[in-house]
N, C-alpha and C positions, 0 to 999 in steps of 0.2 A: 291056733285060733287067730283070726284077723284082729288087728289092733282097732281100738275104738278111735274114731277120728274126732278131734276137738278143734273148733275154730274160735280163736280169741279175737274179739272184734274191737276192743278198746285198748288204749295204752296201759300196760301193767308189766310187772316183772314176771314173765312166763315161767322162768325157772323157779320162782317163789311158789308156784302152784304145787310143786312137789308131786307131780303126776308120775305114776309108775311106768315101767316099760310097756305096759299094756295099752298105752295111748300113743297116738300120732298127733302132734299138735301143729297147727298152722297159725301163724300170727299175722293178723291184718288190722293193725290199730287205726287205720284211716278208711276202713271199708265203707263204701257208700251203701245206701239202701238198695239201689238197683243191683249192685254187685252182690250184696248179701242174698237178695232174692234169687239170683242166678246160681249161687254157690251152696246155699243152705242144704239142698237135698243130699249132698255128699257127706254130711256130718251127723254124728251121734250126739254131739253136745255143742252148745254155744256158751261162751263165757263173755260177759259184758259188764261194763260199768253203767254210767247213766247216759252216755252219749247215744249208744245204739238202741233203737226201738225194735223190740221183738213183738210185733203186733200179730193179729190173727192171720194175715196173709203170709208173713214170714213162717209162722208155725205150720200153716197149711202146706207150704212148699217143702217143709222139712220131712221128707218121706222116712228118713232114718232117725229123725230127731227123738231122743229119749229124755233129755234134760237140758234146761236152761239155767245157767249159774250166774247170778248177779253178784258181783263183788261189791259189797257195800250194803246199805240199808235202803228200804223203800223199793217198791216194785211198780212204780208209776210207768216205767218204760217197758214193762212186760205185760202182755195180755194174759193174765193168770187164768181167766175163765176159758179162753180159747185153748190154752195149754192143757188144762184139766180135761177139757172135752175130748182131746186127742190122746190123753194118757201120757202127756209130757210132764215130767217132774220139774218143779221150779224150786231152786234153793238160793239162799243169799247168806250174807254174813253180817247182820246188823250188830251182833255182839262185839265185833271188832272195833266199832266206832264210838263206843260208849264213852270212854275216857276222853277222847279227843273232843267230842262235841260238848260234853259236860264242862270241860276246862275252858272252851271258847265261850260258853254261856257266862261263866263266872267272870272271864276276862271282859266281856262286853258289859256286864253289869258294873264292874269297877270303872270301865272307861266312860260309861254314861254318867255314873255318879260323880266323877271328878272332872269331866270335860277335857280329857287328856288330848284328843286330836286338836281341838281349838287352841289349847295351851301350847302345844308343840308348834302349831303353825304360827301363832303370834310371836313366840320367842324367836323362831327362825327368820321371821320377817323384821326382826330388830326391836320388837316390843318387850316390855316387862310389866304386863298388866296383872300383877298379882292379885289385886283386889277384885278383879272380875271373876276369878276362878275360885269361888267359894262353893264347894261341893257338899255332898252328904256322905255319911258313913253307911255301910251295909248293916253293921251290927244294930240290932234293935228294929230293923225294918221288916216288913212283911213281904215274902216272896210267894207269888201265886204260880203254880206249875200246872199248866193245862196239858194233860197227857202224862200219865204216871207209869210209863213202861220203864225199860232199862235205863234210858238216859235221864228221864225225869227223876227217877229214884236216886241216881248218882248225883244229880244236881242238888237234890234235897239233902243228901248226906253232907256235901261240902258246905251248903248254906247253913246247916245247923251248927257246924263247927265254927263258922264265922260269927254265929250268934243271931241269925235271922229266925223269925217265925215263919213257918211254911204251911200254906194251905194248898190243896190240890184238887183237881177235877179230872175225872175220866169216865168214859161211857161204860167201862168195865168195873165191876165191883172189886175193890181192893180189900183183901183181908184186914180185919181190924188189928191183928197182931203185926202185920207189915207196917201199917200206919203208926202204931204205937212204937215200934222199934225205930222208926225214922223220926218220931216226934212230930208227925204231921196230922192234919185233920182234913177230911173231905168236905167240900162245899159244892154248890151248884156253880155253873160257869158265870152267871151274872154276878153272884156274890163275890166270886174270885176277882172279877174285873173291878168291882166297886171297892174292894177292901185291901187291895195289894199296892205296895209301893213299886214293886217290880213284877212284871208278868213275863214268863217264858213259855213259849209254845212248842210242844212236842206232839203234834197232832198229825195223824196220817191223812192223806188227801182222799176224801170220798165225796159222793154227791151231797151228803149231809154237812160235811165240814168245809166245803168250798165257800170262801168269803164269810166264814163264821165270825171273823173279827171285822165287823162292819161299822157303819157310822153309829148305830144305836149302842153297840157294845163299847166302842171307844168313848161315847158320851158318858158312860158309867164310871170311867177312870178318874182318879184324882188328877188335878191340874199339875201335880208334881210327879206323877207316876210315869214309869217307863215300860215299854213293851219290846220284847226281843223275840225274833223268829229265826230258828235254825232248822225248822222242820220242812215244810213245803210252802212255796211262795203263794200258792193259790188260796191258802186258808185265810189270807189277809186281803181285804179290799184296799188296794194301794191308793186309789183315788180318795177314799174316806180317810185313810191314814195321813196322806199328804195334807189334806185340808185341816185335820186336827193339829198337825205340827205347825202349819202356817198360822192357824188361829191361836196357837198357844194353849189349846184346851187339854193337852197332855204335856208331860215334861220332855219327852224325847223317845226315840226308838232306835233299835239296831236290827238290821235285816242282813242275814247271810243268804237268803233265798228270795226269789222274786217270781211274780206271776209269769213273766217272760224273761228268759236268761240268754244273753245279757239284758238288763232291764231297758225297756223302750219308754217307760213313763219317766216323769221328772222326780220320782220318789227319792232317788239317791241324793238329789241336790236339795231336798227339803231341810229346813232349819232343825237343829238338834237331832240330826239323823247320822248314824254311823252305818256305812254300807260296806260289805265285804263280798267277794265273788264266790259264794257257795263253797267255802273252804273249811267248814267245820270239821270234816273228817280228814282233812289234808295234813296229816302228820306222817312222818316216815314210819312211825311205830304202827299207826292204825292201818296204813295202806299195806304194809308187809303182812300184818295179821289178817287183814281182810282177804288178801289173795291166798294166803296159806289155808284159811278156813274153807273157802269155796273149793280149793284144790282137794282138801281132805274129804269134803262132801262128795266130790266127783269120784274119788277113789272108792269111797264107801258105797255110793250108789251102784256103781258097776260091779262091785263085789257082793252086792246084796246085804250090806251092813248099815245102810243109812237109817238113822233115827232122827226124825224131825222134832 
């Protein structure tokens, strides 16, 4: 039997995919769109991260294409509708990133609460401005989690151990037993923004969620409250957020994702802003796990054992 041909389009540990001898793998981590369009017809599977865009045209050119495997979470860069229409399976590995993202969220909360970057910069510049850095504790504060999937639930678990009160919002009904086990209660989104000391976003990007955190929602927040986004940059209106930070109508923000990456707006330079380069899932542990999971799903798909 001829081997299944796989094209890996983004940087990753190809050996970590663990593909069997039934596959022939080509590694093109810097492949351009034009090159992909020219080559895709020769492959049964594509493996991508977030860089490569697998749009309708790419899928249409893939005469042999059976599956697109996205290492990581989020399928913004894959036209799932076009894939489904042509019978192309789409798999990903969001479960691999849960711990890495959840831990970064907690880290950003602590960093915001204690003003760590400013304190570090002041000391390295020769200052000793101890009185300036009076922070707050997480214990006893309310955490609002917008989006209560795998990552949101893991954040809730950690936050409850710290001693925080947790409220959550999701468009999907969450079983009462799940909420009870995590010590959380469900509220509507406006209530979450109005009642939380810290807000963390775990929202998929859809037409409905694009810029859902707008000027009106930001105006609901307490002046001492912080917002954190590690989901998708487009769910936040960066212009409105920058204005809220400059006006001091909210306490601060931490963004790991942006409307355009790298960001073109001035949001990263806004006061009381912590910015990081979309690194929430960037741990050695998560990346190895993510690659291994999509590799296992490719093995299962072509052997008829895939269960989504």
